[in-house]
C-alpha positions as CSV (number, residue, x, y, z in Angstrom):
1,M,16.9,84.6,212.0
2,D,14.6,84.3,209.0
3,L,15.1,81.5,206.5
4,H,15.0,83.6,203.4
5,M,16.6,86.9,203.4
6,K,17.6,89.3,200.6
7,D,21.3,88.4,200.5
8,A,21.5,85.4,202.8
9,D,20.2,81.9,203.5
10,G,19.1,81.6,207.1
11,I,20.0,77.9,207.5
12,A,23.6,78.5,206.1
13,T,23.9,81.6,208.3
14,T,22.8,79.7,211.4
15,K,25.4,77.1,210.7
16,Q,28.1,79.7,210.2
17,L,27.1,81.5,213.4
18,G,27.4,78.2,215.4
19,I,30.9,77.6,214.0
20,A,31.9,81.2,214.8
21,D,30.3,81.2,218.3
22,P,29.3,77.8,219.6
23,A,27.4,79.6,222.5
24,A,25.2,81.5,220.0
25,K,21.5,80.8,220.3
26,V,19.6,81.2,217.1
27,V,15.8,81.3,216.9
28,I,14.4,80.9,213.4
29,V,11.3,83.1,212.8
30,T,9.7,82.5,209.5
31,D,6.5,82.2,207.4
32,Y,7.5,78.7,206.3
33,D,5.6,76.0,208.1
34,D,7.5,73.1,206.6
35,E,8.8,70.1,208.5
36,E,11.9,69.6,206.3
37,L,12.9,73.3,206.8
38,R,12.3,72.9,210.5
39,K,14.6,69.8,210.6
40,A,17.2,71.5,208.5
41,A,17.2,74.6,210.7
42,L,17.5,72.6,213.9
43,A,20.3,70.5,212.4
44,A,22.1,73.7,211.4
45,G,22.1,74.7,215.1
46,A,18.9,76.7,215.6
47,C,17.5,76.1,219.1
48,E,14.0,77.1,218.2
49,Y,11.8,77.4,215.1
50,A,8.8,79.8,215.3
51,L,6.2,80.9,212.8
52,K,5.6,84.6,212.2
53,E,1.9,83.9,212.7
54,D,2.7,82.7,216.2
55,L,4.7,85.8,217.3
56,P,2.8,86.1,220.6
57,D,4.4,82.8,221.5
58,L,7.9,84.1,220.6
59,L,8.4,85.6,224.0
60,R,8.0,82.2,225.6
61,L,10.5,80.7,223.2
62,L,13.0,83.4,223.9
63,R,12.6,82.9,227.7
64,N,13.2,79.2,227.2
65,V,16.3,79.9,225.1
66,T,17.8,82.2,227.7
67,A,16.9,80.1,230.7
């Protein structure tokens, strides 16, 4: 999930997904390296927050989420 999408807010969408499916696992992938956004995303139910510049590390994050 990205934080800023054309027609959606990633934090609000993450929260809605968690309500619709509590077993859903959302990983935020974004350009925004901002501690407040990170906290908001995790509070909304995201299980990880990754920066697009660190995409090589995304595979490790996904493995942790599915383990």
